[in-house]
C-alpha positions as CSV (number, residue, x, y, z in Angstrom):
1,M,-13.6,-44.3,-5.0
2,K,-10.2,-45.0,-6.5
3,T,-7.3,-43.0,-5.2
4,S,-6.6,-41.3,-8.6
5,S,-10.2,-40.2,-8.9
6,L,-10.2,-38.8,-5.3
7,I,-7.1,-36.7,-6.1
8,I,-8.8,-35.3,-9.2
9,V,-11.9,-34.5,-7.2
10,L,-9.8,-32.7,-4.5
11,V,-8.1,-30.7,-7.3
12,F,-11.5,-29.5,-8.5
13,I,-12.4,-28.5,-4.9
14,S,-9.4,-26.2,-4.8
15,Q,-10.4,-24.7,-8.2
16,I,-14.0,-24.1,-7.0
17,V,-13.1,-22.3,-3.8
18,A,-10.4,-20.2,-5.5
19,H,-12.8,-17.2,-5.8
20,A,-14.3,-17.8,-2.3
21,Q,-12.4,-17.6,0.9
22,S,-11.2,-21.1,1.9
23,G,-8.9,-22.9,4.3
24,W,-6.9,-24.5,1.5
25,V,-3.8,-23.2,-0.2
26,R,-2.1,-24.2,-3.4
27,E,0.8,-26.6,-3.6
28,K,4.2,-25.0,-4.2
29,G,4.7,-24.0,-7.8
30,K,1.0,-24.7,-8.8
31,L,-0.9,-22.0,-10.7
32,F,-4.7,-21.4,-11.0
33,A,-6.1,-18.8,-13.3
34,Q,-9.6,-17.9,-14.3
35,G,-11.2,-15.4,-16.7
36,S,-14.9,-14.5,-16.3
37,I,-17.4,-12.0,-17.4
38,S,-20.4,-10.9,-15.3
39,Y,-23.5,-8.8,-15.9
40,F,-25.9,-7.0,-13.5
41,S,-28.9,-4.7,-14.3
42,S,-31.6,-3.3,-12.0
43,D,-33.9,-0.3,-11.5
44,Q,-34.5,-1.2,-7.8
45,Y,-32.2,0.6,-5.3
46,Y,-32.1,0.4,-1.5
47,N,-30.9,3.7,-0.1
48,T,-28.7,4.2,3.0
49,S,-31.8,4.0,5.2
50,G,-32.8,0.7,3.7
51,V,-35.8,2.0,1.8
52,L,-36.5,0.4,-1.6
53,Q,-36.7,2.9,-4.4
54,T,-37.9,1.9,-7.8
55,S,-37.3,4.1,-10.8
56,T,-40.6,5.4,-12.1
57,A,-39.0,6.0,-15.5
58,G,-37.6,2.5,-15.6
59,T,-34.0,3.7,-15.4
60,N,-31.7,0.7,-14.9
61,F,-28.2,0.7,-13.5
62,N,-26.0,-1.6,-15.6
63,T,-22.5,-3.0,-15.0
64,T,-20.5,-5.5,-16.9
65,T,-17.1,-6.8,-15.8
66,F,-14.4,-8.9,-17.3
67,K,-12.2,-10.2,-14.5
68,L,-8.9,-12.1,-14.2
69,Y,-8.3,-14.1,-11.0
70,G,-5.1,-16.0,-10.1
71,E,-3.5,-18.0,-7.3
72,Y,0.1,-19.2,-7.2
73,G,1.7,-21.5,-4.6
74,L,4.7,-19.6,-3.4
75,S,5.3,-22.4,-0.8
76,D,3.4,-25.3,0.6
77,N,1.9,-22.8,3.2
78,I,1.7,-19.6,1.3
79,T,-0.4,-18.8,-1.8
80,L,-0.3,-15.5,-3.7
81,L,-3.6,-14.0,-4.7
82,A,-4.6,-11.6,-7.5
83,N,-8.1,-10.4,-8.5
84,I,-8.1,-7.9,-11.4
85,P,-11.4,-6.4,-12.8
86,L,-9.6,-5.7,-16.1
87,I,-12.5,-4.2,-17.9
88,Q,-15.5,-2.7,-16.1
89,S,-18.4,-0.8,-17.8
90,N,-20.9,1.1,-15.8
91,S,-24.0,3.0,-17.1
92,L,-27.6,3.9,-16.6
93,S,-30.1,3.2,-19.3
94,T,-30.3,6.9,-19.9
95,T,-26.6,7.5,-20.2
96,N,-23.5,6.4,-22.1
97,S,-21.1,3.9,-20.5
98,V,-17.9,4.7,-18.6
99,V,-15.2,2.0,-19.0
100,G,-12.1,1.5,-16.9
101,V,-10.2,-0.9,-14.7
102,G,-11.8,-1.8,-11.3
103,N,-10.1,-1.8,-8.0
104,I,-7.3,-4.5,-8.0
105,R,-6.9,-6.9,-5.1
106,L,-3.4,-8.3,-4.4
107,G,-2.5,-10.4,-1.4
108,A,-1.4,-13.7,0.1
109,K,-3.0,-16.5,2.1
110,Y,-1.2,-18.5,4.8
111,Q,-2.4,-21.9,5.9
112,L,-2.5,-22.0,9.7
113,L,-3.5,-25.7,10.0
114,K,-3.5,-28.5,7.5
115,T,-5.4,-31.3,9.4
116,L,-8.5,-29.1,9.5
117,P,-7.6,-26.6,6.7
118,I,-7.6,-23.1,8.3
119,S,-6.1,-20.1,6.5
120,L,-5.5,-16.4,7.1
121,A,-5.5,-14.1,4.0
122,V,-4.5,-10.5,3.8
123,E,-5.4,-8.6,0.5
124,A,-4.8,-5.0,-0.4
125,E,-7.5,-3.4,-2.6
126,I,-5.7,-0.8,-4.7
127,P,-7.7,2.0,-6.4
128,T,-7.1,2.4,-10.1
129,G,-8.7,5.9,-10.3
130,N,-9.7,8.9,-8.2
131,G,-13.4,7.9,-8.0
132,E,-14.5,10.3,-10.8
133,Q,-15.8,9.0,-14.1
134,F,-18.7,10.9,-15.5
135,A,-21.4,9.4,-17.8
136,E,-23.3,11.8,-20.0
137,A,-27.1,11.6,-20.4
138,S,-28.2,10.4,-23.9
139,A,-30.8,13.3,-24.2
140,D,-30.9,17.0,-23.2
141,N,-32.7,18.0,-20.1
142,A,-35.4,20.7,-19.9
143,L,-32.8,23.4,-20.0
144,G,-31.2,22.0,-23.2
145,F,-28.1,20.6,-21.4
146,R,-27.0,17.0,-21.0
147,D,-26.7,15.9,-17.3
148,R,-23.6,14.1,-16.1
149,I,-23.5,11.5,-13.3
150,N,-20.5,10.0,-11.6
151,L,-20.3,6.2,-12.3
152,P,-16.7,5.4,-11.4
153,T,-15.2,1.9,-11.9
154,S,-12.8,2.7,-9.0
155,D,-13.8,4.2,-5.7
156,G,-10.4,6.0,-5.3
157,E,-9.6,4.6,-1.8
158,F,-7.3,2.0,-0.5
159,N,-8.7,-1.0,1.4
160,V,-7.2,-4.0,3.3
161,W,-9.2,-7.2,3.6
162,T,-8.3,-9.7,6.3
163,T,-10.0,-13.1,6.1
164,L,-10.0,-16.2,8.4
165,A,-11.4,-19.3,6.7
166,A,-11.9,-23.0,7.6
167,S,-12.8,-25.8,5.1
168,K,-13.5,-29.5,5.3
169,S,-14.1,-32.1,2.6
170,S,-15.6,-35.6,3.0
171,S,-13.4,-38.7,2.8
172,S,-14.7,-39.4,-0.7
173,G,-13.9,-35.9,-1.8
174,K,-17.4,-35.5,-3.2
175,F,-18.6,-33.0,-0.6
176,Y,-17.0,-29.9,1.0
177,G,-17.9,-27.0,3.2
178,T,-16.3,-23.7,4.0
179,A,-17.0,-21.0,6.6
180,Y,-15.2,-17.6,6.7
181,G,-15.2,-14.1,8.3
182,S,-13.6,-11.0,6.8
183,L,-12.8,-7.5,8.0
184,N,-12.3,-4.7,5.5
185,I,-10.3,-1.7,6.8
186,R,-11.1,1.4,4.5
187,T,-9.4,4.8,4.1
188,E,-10.5,8.3,3.1
189,G,-12.9,8.4,6.1
190,L,-15.1,5.6,4.7
191,S,-16.8,3.0,7.0
192,H,-15.0,-0.2,7.8
193,Q,-16.9,-3.4,6.9
194,T,-17.3,-7.0,8.1
195,K,-18.4,-9.9,5.9
196,F,-19.1,-13.6,6.8
197,G,-20.3,-16.5,4.8
198,L,-20.8,-20.2,4.2
199,E,-20.3,-22.4,1.2
200,A,-21.1,-26.0,0.4
201,G,-20.5,-28.1,-2.7
202,T,-21.2,-31.6,-4.1
203,F,-19.6,-33.4,-7.0
204,L,-21.9,-35.1,-9.6
205,F,-21.3,-37.4,-12.6
206,D,-17.5,-37.2,-12.1
207,K,-17.6,-33.9,-14.1
208,L,-19.9,-31.4,-12.4
209,W,-19.6,-29.4,-9.2
210,L,-22.7,-27.7,-7.8
211,I,-22.0,-25.1,-5.0
212,G,-24.3,-23.1,-2.9
213,K,-23.1,-19.9,-1.3
214,L,-24.5,-17.6,1.4
215,S,-22.8,-14.4,2.7
216,A,-23.7,-11.2,4.5
217,Q,-21.9,-7.8,4.8
218,K,-22.3,-5.2,7.5
219,S,-21.0,-1.7,7.9
220,L,-19.3,-0.9,11.2
221,S,-20.4,2.8,11.3
222,D,-23.6,4.7,11.2
223,E,-21.9,7.9,10.3
224,L,-21.6,7.7,6.5
225,E,-19.7,9.9,4.1
226,I,-21.7,11.5,1.3
227,V,-20.1,9.8,-1.8
228,P,-21.4,8.1,-5.0
229,F,-23.2,4.8,-4.3
230,L,-20.5,2.9,-6.1
231,F,-18.1,3.7,-3.3
232,G,-20.0,1.1,-1.2
233,E,-20.3,3.5,1.8
234,G,-22.8,1.9,4.2
235,T,-23.5,-0.9,1.8
236,E,-25.1,-3.9,3.6
237,F,-26.7,-7.0,2.2
238,T,-27.3,-10.7,2.4
239,S,-26.3,-12.6,-0.8
240,Y,-27.0,-16.1,-1.9
241,G,-26.0,-17.9,-5.1
242,L,-25.4,-21.1,-7.0
243,T,-22.3,-22.0,-9.0
244,A,-21.8,-24.8,-11.5
245,M,-18.3,-25.9,-12.6
246,Y,-17.9,-28.5,-15.4
247,S,-14.7,-30.2,-16.1
248,L,-13.6,-30.3,-19.7
249,S,-10.3,-32.0,-18.7
250,E,-8.1,-32.4,-15.7
251,K,-6.8,-28.9,-16.2
252,I,-9.6,-26.9,-17.8
253,S,-13.1,-26.2,-16.5
254,I,-16.0,-23.9,-17.4
255,T,-18.1,-22.1,-14.8
256,A,-21.5,-20.4,-14.6
257,E,-22.8,-18.5,-11.6
258,Y,-26.1,-17.0,-10.4
259,S,-26.4,-14.7,-7.4
260,D,-29.0,-12.5,-5.8
261,Y,-29.7,-10.5,-2.7
262,A,-32.1,-11.0,0.2
263,G,-32.8,-9.5,3.6
264,F,-33.2,-12.5,5.9
265,I,-29.9,-12.0,7.7
266,I,-28.9,-8.4,7.0
267,N,-31.2,-6.0,5.2
268,Q,-30.0,-4.3,2.0
269,Q,-28.7,-0.7,2.2
270,N,-27.0,1.5,-0.4
271,I,-27.2,-1.3,-3.1
272,Y,-29.1,-2.1,-6.2
273,D,-31.3,-5.2,-5.9
274,G,-31.4,-8.0,-8.4
275,P,-29.7,-11.0,-9.8
276,A,-26.2,-11.2,-11.3
277,F,-24.9,-13.7,-13.8
278,S,-21.4,-14.8,-14.6
279,V,-19.6,-17.3,-17.0
280,G,-15.9,-18.1,-17.1
281,I,-13.1,-20.6,-17.9
282,A,-10.6,-21.9,-15.4
283,I,-7.1,-23.4,-15.9
284,E,-4.8,-25.1,-13.5
285,L,-1.1,-25.6,-14.3
């Protein structure tokens, strides 16, 4: 592979792992930005005991999110991070939608080693609301009133995510792998969480990246607060997915992602089960 082609491939690697935890950081003064829209809908819910409950009335929980993500190289070792769910809509199939800004994550990533890229990232997850946004039922109940259910776009509590990640690419630049572990310290009496994952990608046709992802999340407490399920209290899962990233030019790419849940590492708890889909566009300057 020519040197110029290898450089381009390595740039695409840094774009792909921008949303995932990785050992790489951005060069000083370099900016990566992505806008994406994702959709999820399901009527199958695992409660906090891990028991699958399916709505007999076929009531689906639906969520759609338009998200902005950015990375900026503050120095050759430090990258600033921003993850902003700018517009999030939550609803049940029997209610109207509530719309708001999701929890914003801001932080920085420091590269500990460059020979084998290892980084440490710290991100603050900032609530944009108090955890109360009520959706109204689309029809009256038996008493002639319309029920209201809390479907907040923000859980109203402050988190701090700390992530250690290591990455490695092949000498050709056509393959890479990443492993990471994260700790989420939560406030308002909610359970702390740990998350770990693996990711591997391959470059095809000098235009297309295909990336496989696997992650799992575990709650660190068995004593759970009684809060709406969207607060993520006691939420546990194994997630897998496939991402495709196609280069339109050296600076612009389009992305598509599919992800789903499974129970072969950690069983699902307090989470709706089903696939999610996402499409987006990425720019590097």
